[in-house]
N, C-alpha and C positions, 0 to 999 in steps of 0.2 A: 149579607155575602154571603160566600160558600164556605163553607164548615171547614172545608180543606186535609179531610182527609187521605192519604195514597194510600191506594192499594201497589203496593209495590210484590210482582213476582220475584220472591223471594226465594230461588237458589242458586244463581250462581250473581254472587254478587261482590265477587273475585276485585279488590283493589280500591274497594268500594268506602268514603268517608264521610261516616254520618257523625254530624256537628250538631249539639243540642238537640236532639231530637227523642219524642217519648215513642214507645214498644207499648204497645198494651193487647193483651191477650191476643197473642202472636203466637206461629207453631214455626219454626224448620225447620223442615224436613229434605233428607237426601241436597244440603246445602253446602257450594261455596264459599265460604268466607273465609279466605286465601289473603290474608297480607287485608284486612278488612280495617278499618282504624274506628273503634266509638268514640267520641269525647263532648264528657258529660250530655249524654243519650241518661234516661231514664226508662229504664223496664220495668215493666209491670205485667206478672203471669206471662211472662212469654218461656217457651219451653223448643228447645231446641236439641233433635231428639234424632239427628242423625245428622253427617257428613263432616268437615273439615274444615279446621280454625291451625292452619299452620303459620304462623307470625303474627295472629293478629293482636288486636289490642284494643283493651277498654283503657279508658284513663279517665278518672273522676268521676264515674259514671253511677248512680244511684239504679241498683240492683232487688226489686221485690218481688216476691217467689218467683223466679227466674230459678231454671235449671239448662246447665250447659255438659251432663252427662255426658247426653248419648252424641259428643261431637270428636273429633279425633283433636289431640292437640297437641303440638311441637310448637319450640320456639326455634323462629328461624333470623337472624338476625337483618334489622332495618339497616339496608345500602344506600341510604339517601336519595337523592333528588336525579335517580331515575326512571322514577314510575308517574304512568298519570293515573290520577285518581280523579271519580265521581264523588262530587260534594253531594252533600242532603243537609241539607242548613234548617233548621226549626221547622219542623216535619213532623207530621203527626201521623202516625205509621198504627195499621193495623185498630183498633175498634172497640171504642171508646164507650163505657156502659152509659145510655142515655135514661135511666133510670124505672128501665123497666124492672117488674117483680121487685 
């Protein structure tokens, strides 16, 4: 079957919702992650270099070698059910080591 690696253009993900996703060796640059929800996600070697994460939430995530220091962040209160979210569930994002080297 297909390996199922999803390559997203990871620049504008505003209001996206990631549920039980795994991020491997990803880089976010000039990224709009405003109001993004990461729920039960695993991030391994993920670099957030630049962009905004206003109102973003990480819930029960497992972060390994992940650096969000480059992102502008501020808390924006979540205002209930008026927003539409893209939902990515049980997906694999980025490149997983295939044992090379």
